[in-house]
All heavy atoms as a GROMACS GRO file, in nm:
protein
  339
    1MET      N    1  -1.878  -0.886   1.143
    1MET     CA    2  -1.748  -0.933   1.124
    1MET      C    3  -1.648  -0.825   1.081
    1MET      O    4  -1.671  -0.749   0.986
    1MET     CB    5  -1.751  -1.043   1.020
    1MET     CG    6  -1.605  -1.095   0.991
    1MET     SD    7  -1.586  -1.229   0.872
    1MET     CE    8  -1.718  -1.240   0.769
    2ASN      N    9  -1.533  -0.809   1.153
    2ASN     CA   10  -1.436  -0.714   1.120
    2ASN      C   11  -1.321  -0.785   1.058
    2ASN      O   12  -1.273  -0.892   1.118
    2ASN     CB   13  -1.388  -0.647   1.249
    2ASN     CG   14  -1.489  -0.551   1.307
    2ASN    OD1   15  -1.572  -0.499   1.220
    2ASN    ND2   16  -1.498  -0.526   1.436
    3ILE      N   17  -1.273  -0.735   0.955
    3ILE     CA   18  -1.155  -0.796   0.881
    3ILE      C   19  -1.048  -0.680   0.871
    3ILE      O   20  -1.083  -0.572   0.830
    3ILE     CB   21  -1.185  -0.838   0.740
    3ILE    CG1   22  -1.285  -0.951   0.751
    3ILE    CG2   23  -1.062  -0.893   0.674
    3ILE    CD1   24  -1.337  -1.002   0.620
    4SER      N   25  -0.924  -0.706   0.916
    4SER     CA   26  -0.824  -0.598   0.916
    4SER      C   27  -0.701  -0.650   0.846
    4SER      O   28  -0.675  -0.764   0.839
    4SER     CB   29  -0.792  -0.561   1.057
    4SER     OG   30  -0.736  -0.664   1.128
    5LEU      N   31  -0.632  -0.551   0.787
    5LEU     CA   32  -0.505  -0.585   0.722
    5LEU      C   33  -0.388  -0.536   0.801
    5LEU      O   34  -0.388  -0.430   0.858
    5LEU     CB   35  -0.497  -0.500   0.586
    5LEU     CG   36  -0.370  -0.511   0.504
    5LEU    CD1   37  -0.361  -0.654   0.446
    5LEU    CD2   38  -0.374  -0.407   0.387
    6ASN      N   39  -0.301  -0.644   0.850
    6ASN     CA   40  -0.207  -0.610   0.947
    6ASN      C   41  -0.075  -0.576   0.891
    6ASN      O   42  -0.002  -0.497   0.939
    6ASN     CB   43  -0.182  -0.741   1.038
    6ASN     CG   44  -0.320  -0.764   1.113
    6ASN    OD1   45  -0.378  -0.670   1.168
    6ASN    ND2   46  -0.348  -0.899   1.129
    7ARG      N   47  -0.038  -0.644   0.775
    7ARG     CA   48   0.084  -0.617   0.706
    7ARG      C   49   0.083  -0.664   0.561
    7ARG      O   50   0.011  -0.746   0.521
    7ARG     CB   51   0.207  -0.681   0.785
    7ARG     CG   52   0.247  -0.819   0.735
    7ARG     CD   53   0.360  -0.865   0.819
    7ARG     NE   54   0.348  -1.011   0.798
    7ARG     CZ   55   0.428  -1.096   0.846
    7ARG    NH1   56   0.514  -1.054   0.932
    7ARG    NH2   57   0.415  -1.224   0.837
    8ILE      N   58   0.180  -0.604   0.488
    8ILE     CA   59   0.188  -0.638   0.347
    8ILE      C   60   0.338  -0.678   0.316
    8ILE      O   61   0.428  -0.598   0.366
    8ILE     CB   62   0.154  -0.526   0.251
    8ILE    CG1   63   0.012  -0.495   0.267
    8ILE    CG2   64   0.198  -0.561   0.112
    8ILE    CD1   65  -0.029  -0.371   0.165
    9HIS      N   66   0.361  -0.794   0.260
    9HIS     CA   67   0.510  -0.818   0.233
    9HIS      C   68   0.514  -0.817   0.075
    9HIS      O   69   0.449  -0.898   0.006
    9HIS     CB   70   0.535  -0.970   0.279
    9HIS     CG   71   0.672  -1.006   0.264
    9HIS    ND1   72   0.720  -1.120   0.307
    9HIS    CD2   73   0.776  -0.940   0.214
    9HIS    CE1   74   0.846  -1.126   0.281
    9HIS    NE2   75   0.880  -1.023   0.219
   10LEU      N   76   0.595  -0.720   0.023
   10LEU     CA   77   0.618  -0.710  -0.117
   10LEU      C   78   0.754  -0.772  -0.154
   10LEU      O   79   0.855  -0.727  -0.098
   10LEU     CB   80   0.612  -0.565  -0.158
   10LEU     CG   81   0.491  -0.487  -0.123
   10LEU    CD1   82   0.507  -0.334  -0.139
   10LEU    CD2   83   0.373  -0.536  -0.207
   11ARG      N   84   0.752  -0.860  -0.238
   11ARG     CA   85   0.882  -0.934  -0.283
   11ARG      C   86   0.886  -0.932  -0.434
   11ARG      O   87   0.790  -0.987  -0.507
   11ARG     CB   88   0.892  -1.071  -0.234
   11ARG     CG   89   1.013  -1.143  -0.263
   11ARG     CD   90   1.016  -1.279  -0.211
   11ARG     NE   91   1.032  -1.277  -0.064
   11ARG     CZ   92   1.001  -1.370   0.015
   11ARG    NH1   93   0.959  -1.474  -0.032
   11ARG    NH2   94   1.007  -1.361   0.146
   12ASN      N   95   0.983  -0.864  -0.482
   12ASN     CA   96   1.008  -0.853  -0.634
   12ASN      C   97   0.874  -0.805  -0.709
   12ASN      O   98   0.838  -0.852  -0.808
   12ASN     CB   99   1.044  -0.997  -0.688
   12ASN     CG  100   1.166  -1.035  -0.640
   12ASN    OD1  101   1.264  -0.956  -0.618
   12ASN    ND2  102   1.197  -1.163  -0.619
   13PHE      N  103   0.818  -0.697  -0.653
   13PHE     CA  104   0.702  -0.629  -0.712
   13PHE      C  105   0.736  -0.498  -0.748
   13PHE      O  106   0.767  -0.414  -0.656
   13PHE     CB  107   0.596  -0.648  -0.607
   13PHE     CG  108   0.458  -0.573  -0.669
   13PHE    CD1  109   0.389  -0.651  -0.767
   13PHE    CD2  110   0.406  -0.459  -0.626
   13PHE    CE1  111   0.272  -0.585  -0.812
   13PHE    CE2  112   0.298  -0.411  -0.671
   13PHE     CZ  113   0.229  -0.472  -0.772
   14ARG      N  114   0.738  -0.463  -0.868
   14ARG     CA  115   0.777  -0.325  -0.926
   14ARG      C  116   0.907  -0.279  -0.861
   14ARG      O  117   1.009  -0.349  -0.882
   14ARG     CB  118   0.658  -0.232  -0.910
   14ARG     CG  119   0.526  -0.275  -0.985
   14ARG     CD  120   0.443  -0.162  -1.002
   14ARG     NE  121   0.324  -0.199  -1.077
   14ARG     CZ  122   0.220  -0.123  -1.114
   14ARG    NH1  123   0.233  -0.006  -1.080
   14ARG    NH2  124   0.130  -0.176  -1.187
   15GLY      N  125   0.907  -0.177  -0.799
   15GLY     CA  126   1.031  -0.113  -0.745
   15GLY      C  127   1.072  -0.175  -0.601
   15GLY      O  128   1.170  -0.145  -0.542
   16TYR      N  129   0.994  -0.267  -0.551
   16TYR     CA  130   1.013  -0.324  -0.417
   16TYR      C  131   1.090  -0.454  -0.423
   16TYR      O  132   1.036  -0.557  -0.485
   16TYR     CB  133   0.895  -0.339  -0.336
   16TYR     CG  134   0.822  -0.207  -0.312
   16TYR    CD1  135   0.717  -0.160  -0.392
   16TYR    CD2  136   0.864  -0.133  -0.199
   16TYR    CE1  137   0.662  -0.037  -0.359
   16TYR    CE2  138   0.800  -0.018  -0.166
   16TYR     CZ  139   0.700   0.037  -0.250
   16TYR     OH  140   0.641   0.147  -0.224
   17ILE      N  141   1.211  -0.470  -0.378
   17ILE     CA  142   1.283  -0.597  -0.375
   17ILE      C  143   1.227  -0.698  -0.264
   17ILE      O  144   1.183  -0.804  -0.295
   17ILE     CB  145   1.433  -0.576  -0.348
   17ILE    CG1  146   1.482  -0.474  -0.467
   17ILE    CG2  147   1.505  -0.705  -0.359
   17ILE    CD1  148   1.466  -0.523  -0.604
   18ASP      N  149   1.238  -0.652  -0.144
   18ASP     CA  150   1.181  -0.735  -0.026
   18ASP      C  151   1.150  -0.636   0.080
   18ASP      O  152   1.230  -0.594   0.168
   18ASP     CB  153   1.289  -0.833   0.016
   18ASP     CG  154   1.245  -0.935   0.120
   18ASP    OD1  155   1.120  -0.961   0.124
   18ASP    OD2  156   1.323  -1.000   0.190
   19THR      N  157   1.019  -0.607   0.092
   19THR     CA  158   0.972  -0.496   0.176
   19THR      C  159   0.852  -0.547   0.258
   19THR      O  160   0.764  -0.601   0.204
   19THR     CB  161   0.925  -0.372   0.104
   19THR    OG1  162   1.043  -0.325   0.032
   19THR    CG2  163   0.888  -0.253   0.196
   20VAL      N  164   0.854  -0.525   0.392
   20VAL     CA  165   0.742  -0.551   0.472
   20VAL      C  166   0.679  -0.419   0.531
   20VAL      O  167   0.757  -0.342   0.584
   20VAL     CB  168   0.782  -0.644   0.590
   20VAL    CG1  169   0.662  -0.665   0.684
   20VAL    CG2  170   0.831  -0.780   0.534
   21ILE      N  171   0.558  -0.404   0.516
   21ILE     CA  172   0.490  -0.278   0.570
   21ILE      C  173   0.381  -0.330   0.679
   21ILE      O  174   0.299  -0.399   0.640
   21ILE     CB  175   0.424  -0.204   0.468
   21ILE    CG1  176   0.527  -0.161   0.356
   21ILE    CG2  177   0.349  -0.074   0.529
   21ILE    CD1  178   0.450  -0.106   0.232
   22ASN      N  179   0.415  -0.288   0.801
   22ASN     CA  180   0.324  -0.320   0.909
   22ASN      C  181   0.223  -0.201   0.926
   22ASN      O  182   0.264  -0.090   0.928
   22ASN     CB  183   0.398  -0.346   1.039
   22ASN     CG  184   0.485  -0.480   1.037
   22ASN    OD1  185   0.444  -0.575   1.002
   22ASN    ND2  186   0.617  -0.458   1.043
   23PHE      N  187   0.103  -0.239   0.940
   23PHE     CA  188  -0.001  -0.142   0.964
   23PHE      C  189  -0.046  -0.135   1.108
   23PHE      O  190  -0.058  -0.239   1.176
   23PHE     CB  191  -0.127  -0.174   0.871
   23PHE     CG  192  -0.092  -0.160   0.728
   23PHE    CD1  193  -0.090  -0.270   0.652
   23PHE    CD2  194  -0.081  -0.032   0.669
   23PHE    CE1  195  -0.059  -0.259   0.512
   23PHE    CE2  196  -0.054  -0.024   0.543
   23PHE     CZ  197  -0.037  -0.133   0.455
   24ASP      N  198  -0.085  -0.020   1.160
   24ASP     CA  199  -0.136   0.007   1.283
   24ASP      C  200  -0.286  -0.024   1.289
   24ASP      O  201  -0.354  -0.023   1.193
   24ASP     CB  202  -0.108   0.152   1.336
   24ASP     CG  203  -0.149   0.176   1.474
   24ASP    OD1  204  -0.086   0.122   1.561
   24ASP    OD2  205  -0.247   0.263   1.489
   25GLU      N  206  -0.335  -0.042   1.406
   25GLU     CA  207  -0.483  -0.083   1.420
   25GLU      C  208  -0.575   0.037   1.382
   25GLU      O  209  -0.690   0.004   1.343
   25GLU     CB  210  -0.509  -0.128   1.559
   25GLU     CG  211  -0.660  -0.170   1.590
   25GLU     CD  212  -0.673  -0.224   1.732
   25GLU    OE1  213  -0.569  -0.246   1.800
   25GLU    OE2  214  -0.785  -0.224   1.770
   26HIS      N  215  -0.532   0.158   1.402
   26HIS     CA  216  -0.613   0.272   1.387
   26HIS      C  217  -0.594   0.359   1.259
   26HIS      O  218  -0.671   0.350   1.179
   26HIS     CB  219  -0.594   0.367   1.513
   26HIS     CG  220  -0.638   0.290   1.640
   26HIS    ND1  221  -0.773   0.263   1.664
   26HIS    CD2  222  -0.562   0.241   1.741
   26HIS    CE1  223  -0.764   0.202   1.795
   26HIS    NE2  224  -0.640   0.179   1.820
   27ILE      N  225  -0.476   0.440   1.254
   27ILE     CA  226  -0.446   0.513   1.150
   27ILE      C  227  -0.314   0.494   1.082
   27ILE      O  228  -0.225   0.464   1.140
   27ILE     CB  229  -0.454   0.665   1.191
   27ILE    CG1  230  -0.589   0.704   1.251
   27ILE    CG2  231  -0.406   0.761   1.076
   27ILE    CD1  232  -0.600   0.848   1.304
   28ASN      N  233  -0.313   0.494   0.940
   28ASN     CA  234  -0.186   0.464   0.871
   28ASN      C  235  -0.181   0.571   0.756
   28ASN      O  236  -0.268   0.608   0.696
   28ASN     CB  237  -0.188   0.328   0.813
   28ASN     CG  238  -0.197   0.213   0.914
   28ASN    OD1  239  -0.088   0.194   0.972
   28ASN    ND2  240  -0.306   0.166   0.953
   29VAL      N  241  -0.050   0.624   0.744
   29VAL     CA  242  -0.033   0.723   0.645
   29VAL      C  243   0.090   0.671   0.559
   29VAL      O  244   0.208   0.628   0.626
   29VAL     CB  245   0.000   0.862   0.700
   29VAL    CG1  246   0.021   0.967   0.600
   29VAL    CG2  247  -0.121   0.901   0.785
   30ILE      N  248   0.084   0.686   0.438
   30ILE     CA  249   0.198   0.646   0.350
   30ILE      C  250   0.250   0.780   0.292
   30ILE      O  251   0.174   0.852   0.217
   30ILE     CB  252   0.162   0.552   0.236
   30ILE    CG1  253   0.114   0.419   0.291
   30ILE    CG2  254   0.286   0.521   0.148
   30ILE    CD1  255   0.058   0.325   0.194
   31VAL      N  256   0.371   0.824   0.332
   31VAL     CA  257   0.430   0.947   0.289
   31VAL      C  258   0.562   0.922   0.212
   31VAL      O  259   0.637   0.840   0.246
   31VAL     CB  260   0.454   1.029   0.416
   31VAL    CG1  261   0.523   1.170   0.379
   31VAL    CG2  262   0.337   1.046   0.498
   32GLY      N  263   0.578   1.006   0.112
   32GLY     CA  264   0.716   0.996   0.040
   32GLY      C  265   0.713   1.091  -0.076
   32GLY      O  266   0.627   1.156  -0.107
   33LYS      N  267   0.834   1.106  -0.130
   33LYS     CA  268   0.853   1.192  -0.247
   33LYS      C  269   0.778   1.137  -0.362
   33LYS      O  270   0.729   1.021  -0.365
   33LYS     CB  271   1.000   1.210  -0.288
   33LYS     CG  272   1.075   1.280  -0.176
   33LYS     CD  273   1.216   1.308  -0.218
   33LYS     CE  274   1.294   1.385  -0.114
   33LYS     NZ  275   1.436   1.402  -0.152
   34ASN      N  276   0.763   1.220  -0.471
   34ASN     CA  277   0.697   1.174  -0.596
   34ASN      C  278   0.774   1.061  -0.660
   34ASN      O  279   0.897   1.051  -0.653
   34ASN     CB  280   0.695   1.287  -0.700
   34ASN     CG  281   0.594   1.394  -0.655
   34ASN    OD1  282   0.512   1.375  -0.566
   34ASN    ND2  283   0.610   1.507  -0.718
   35ASP      N  284   0.708   0.958  -0.715
   35ASP     CA  285   0.755   0.852  -0.793
   35ASP      C  286   0.839   0.758  -0.713
   35ASP      O  287   0.943   0.710  -0.758
   35ASP     CB  288   0.830   0.906  -0.910
   35ASP     CG  289   0.848   0.806  -1.025
   35ASP    OD1  290   0.754   0.726  -1.045
   35ASP    OD2  291   0.948   0.809  -1.098
   36VAL      N  292   0.805   0.730  -0.593
   36VAL     CA  293   0.884   0.632  -0.504
   36VAL      C  294   0.800   0.508  -0.480
   36VAL      O  295   0.859   0.406  -0.424
   36VAL     CB  296   0.936   0.697  -0.373
   36VAL    CG1  297   1.024   0.803  -0.395
   36VAL    CG2  298   0.815   0.738  -0.286
   37GLY      N  299   0.679   0.496  -0.514
   37GLY     CA  300   0.603   0.375  -0.504
   37GLY      C  301   0.486   0.379  -0.404
   37GLY      O  302   0.438   0.267  -0.376
   38LYS      N  303   0.440   0.496  -0.363
   38LYS     CA  304   0.332   0.492  -0.276
   38LYS      C  305   0.207   0.439  -0.336
   38LYS      O  306   0.127   0.357  -0.264
   38LYS     CB  307   0.311   0.648  -0.229
   38LYS     CG  308   0.426   0.711  -0.147
   38LYS     CD  309   0.394   0.852  -0.108
   38LYS     CE  310   0.352   0.940  -0.233
   38LYS     NZ  311   0.465   0.971  -0.325
   39SER      N  312   0.173   0.480  -0.450
   39SER     CA  313   0.053   0.420  -0.518
   39SER      C  314   0.064   0.276  -0.543
   39SER      O  315  -0.041   0.199  -0.544
   39SER     CB  316   0.028   0.495  -0.639
   39SER     OG  317   0.003   0.628  -0.620
   40THR      N  318   0.182   0.227  -0.570
   40THR     CA  319   0.209   0.085  -0.593
   40THR      C  320   0.168   0.005  -0.467
   40THR      O  321   0.114  -0.101  -0.477
   40THR     CB  322   0.347   0.054  -0.617
   40THR    OG1  323   0.393   0.119  -0.735
   40THR    CG2  324   0.380  -0.091  -0.645
   41VAL      N  325   0.189   0.050  -0.347
   41VAL     CA  326   0.142  -0.007  -0.226
   41VAL      C  327  -0.014  -0.025  -0.214
   41VAL      O  328  -0.057  -0.126  -0.170
   41VAL     CB  329   0.192   0.059  -0.095
   41VAL    CG1  330   0.140   0.000   0.027
   41VAL    CG2  331   0.347   0.062  -0.092
   42LEU      N  332  -0.075   0.078  -0.261
   42LEU     CA  333  -0.224   0.088  -0.259
   42LEU      C  334  -0.272  -0.012  -0.371
   42LEU      O  335  -0.380  -0.079  -0.339
   42LEU     CB  336  -0.280   0.221  -0.280
   42LEU     CG  337  -0.237   0.320  -0.178
   42LEU    CD1  338  -0.289   0.462  -0.216
   42LEU    CD2  339  -0.301   0.289  -0.049
   0.00000   0.00000   0.00000
């Protein structure tokens, strides 16, 4: 059985007001400056 994560919808969570992050089927990379919330997504 394969389970995949297709998207995340963050609403009023830490620094995110209303954000949707769509994931690709193969490879995904989260890139940004320090202290912008990359680890929060994980």
